[in-house]
C-alpha positions, 0 to 999 in steps of 0.5 A: 598792808591790808586795810584790816589793822587786826590782821596787820597786827596777827601777821606781824606778831605771827611773823616775829614769833616764828622768827623767834623760833627759828633764831633758837633752832639756829642757836641750838645747832651751834652747840655741841651734841654727841654727833658731829654737825658741820654747823658746830663750826660756824662760829669759827672765824679764819684769818685769810687774805688780810680778813677775818673770814667765816670758816664756810667762806674758805673751805667746806666742812663735812661730817663723814662720821658721828665723831669726825669733822673734816674741813678742806680749804679751797685753798692749801695755803690756808691749811695752817689758818683754818687748823689754828682757828678751829683750835683757838675758837674755844670749842674744846676741839683738837684739829690735825692736817695731813697737808690737804685736808683738816680733820676734826675728831670730837672727843666723848663729851663728859657728864659734867659738860653735858649738864653745863650744855643742857644749861646753855640750851635752857638759856638760850630757850628762855631768851627765845621765850622772852622774845615771843612774850615781848611780841605777844605784849606788843601786839595786845597793847597795839590791838587795845589801842586800836580805835573803830573796832568793836570790843568783841573784835579786840577780845577775839584778837587778843585771844588769838594772839595768846593762842599763837604765843602758847603754840610758839612756846610749846614749839620752843619746849619741843626743840629744848626737849629734842636738844637736851635728849640729843646731847645727854645721849651717850 
């Protein structure tokens, strides 16, 4: 910690807001668009070795084609469990295996499903914006409560926090627009 409480508050607000943006970015990565991405299967959990493990701990996932994911279990005995886990993950995917590898073809998205996914993106973005607004409010309240700091310094700090807030909200908006374009692209 530095000796300047205003710098501490600013740094904490900056870190927390950027974590909110990163969290939103990670959430967006799990939403399916027209293209195959390995992060699509990040939420899949496989029943293996008496435990419920994340898919990426029992297999390697790759996207060799725009509409196909391949999953290669490290232990061939788990191929059925991996296939079943992907099927029951409620992602609308229908995997098949050839004894060594699980192929997961991605069906084209319907217009209705695309619009539904865009609504999900907007909901997740709003959660990110709420987190950023809470951080801003928190930081400004901390600045106001500081003693032995001039009013001018407090006003400057509040202005800096507001500018940071506006910039981070713009970042989230840019993520939303990019993801929306990706989803609506046929």
